[in-house]
BASEKE-856161 format. One record per residue (C-alpha): x, y, z. Coordinates in steps of 0.1 Angstrom, whole numbers, plus 5000, padded with zeros to 4 digits. Layout:
BEGIN
XYZ ...
//
This chain:
BEGIN
507348474890 504048364899 500648564901 499448684935 495848794943 495749104964 492749164984 492149465002 489249455027 487449725049 486949645086 483549495083 485149245059 483949365026 486049384995 487449734990 489349624960 491249334946 493649264917 496249024905 499849114909 503148944896 505348834926 508748984918 510748884949 511448934985 514149115003 514649275038 511749505034 509249255024 507449104995 507449294962 504649264939 504349404902 501149584887 501749624851 499849874829 496749734819 496149544852 492349524859 491049514893 487749334904 485949674904 486849744868 489649984876 492549964849 495950044865 497250254834 500650344851 502950054863 503550024900 504949794927 503349704959 505549654991 504049415014 506349435046 507349135066 505749295097 503749635100 500549795098 500849935062 501549845027 503150075001 502650154964 505450274944 504350454910 506050514878 505950864863 504051034853 501750954882 501551254907 502051044935 505350864937 504850684972 501450594986 501350405018 498050255031 497450215068 496349855071 496249565094 499249325090 499049125060 498048755060 498948525032 497148215022 498948024996 498748284964 496648534980 497748845003 494949015023 495049355044 492249545061 492449905048 492150145078 491550455057 494850655070 497350705041 500650855037 501650985004 504651174987 503851404958 506351354929 506951714918 507351884951 508451594974 505851705000 504651395022 501151425034 499151235059 495651205043 492051085050 492051145086 488251225082 487750895067 489650725094 487550905121 484350815105 484950455099 486450445135 482950515145 480950335120 482850015125 483850055161 487550005157 489249865189 491550095207 494349885198 493549915161 493550295166 496650275184 498550075158 497050275127 498150605142 501750465152 502050335117 501050665100 503550865124 506250605115 505650645077 505451005078 508951035094 510350745072 509150895039 510051255051 513651165060 514250965028 514550625047 514650325025 512850155010 510750495003 513650684985 515750484959 515350114967 511950074951 513150154918 514949844915 511649664917 509749914896 512249864868 510549494863 507349634856 507749974841 508150004802 
//
């Protein structure tokens, strides 16, 4: 298991956040990265609760799966497809997010206002808007209908970083 640098950028190329993660492995869903408790991002944010990030083989999203007691068990960022350069993975955050609330199981699409604001500010191309909205709808359906890896599959990977 090696260390992977995760870089999340905004559409203008500026860094949104970056952090080190542990390469846990790969499977049919993508590459799984562990974020142990105490991981510090380049902005100084400390990840108090362990989690795992799934970088899919293809797709306009990434997913973060959080250990309890974090209120959000699944948090999907709508992003450009990931690019890999040695031990660094980079995505561009497109603002829309899909999350699942742990206690209620409610699945929500969030940050539509931020998506609209950045669409205007950064002049997102029509294809980017189309792909972002399609990814958000696909994720909403997949998480709501308990499709894997959003239901139980991620627990296997989370066990590698949870206390």
